[in-house]
C-alpha positions in Angstrom: -30.1 10.0 -34.8 -29.1 13.5 -34.0 -31.5 16.2 -33.0 -30.7 19.8 -33.0 -32.5 22.1 -30.6 -32.3 25.8 -31.1 -32.5 27.9 -28.0 -32.9 31.6 -27.6 -30.8 33.7 -25.3 -33.4 33.5 -22.4 -33.2 29.7 -22.3 -36.6 29.0 -23.9 -37.0 26.1 -26.3 -39.5 26.7 -29.1 -41.1 29.5 -27.1 -41.5 27.3 -24.0 -39.5 27.8 -20.8 -37.6 24.8 -19.7 -37.0 24.5 -15.9 -35.7 21.4 -14.2 -37.6 20.6 -11.0 -34.7 18.6 -9.5 -31.0 18.8 -9.2 -29.4 16.1 -11.4 -26.4 16.0 -9.1 -28.7 15.3 -6.1 -30.3 12.4 -8.1 -26.9 11.1 -9.0 -25.8 11.2 -5.3 -29.0 9.4 -4.3 -28.3 6.7 -6.9 -24.8 6.2 -5.6 -26.1 5.9 -2.0 -28.6 3.2 -3.1 -25.8 1.3 -4.9 -23.6 1.5 -1.8 -26.5 0.1 0.4 -27.1 -2.7 -2.1 -23.4 -3.5 -2.1 -23.3 -3.6 1.7 -26.3 -6.0 1.7 -24.6 -8.2 -0.9 -21.4 -8.3 1.0 -23.2 -9.2 4.2 -25.1 -12.0 2.5 -21.8 -13.3 1.0 -20.2 -13.3 4.4 -23.1 -15.3 5.8 -22.9 -17.8 3.0 -19.2 -18.3 3.5 -19.8 -18.8 7.3 -22.5 -21.4 6.6 -20.3 -23.2 4.1 -17.4 -23.2 6.6 -19.7 -24.6 9.3 -20.8 -27.4 6.9 -17.2 -28.2 6.0 -16.2 -28.3 9.7 -19.1 -30.7 10.4 -18.0 -32.9 7.5 -14.5 -33.0 8.8 -15.8 -34.1 12.2 -17.9 -36.9 10.6 -21.4 -35.5 11.1 -22.2 -36.0 7.4 -21.9 -39.4 5.7 -20.3 -39.5 2.4 
């Protein structure tokens, strides 16, 4: 669907003034920061997982686990 909105020269839409209470760029930067933090947490957990698996494999090589 396509909607056409006609604005006047003073920026009002249908006689109502439209003002944004936040800066969209700031919100975008906040979202990017959250994504970076989540990525860092994911990377940390993956490194921990690899370390645990490596430890298990080393123990298996030394004969601690029975096959």
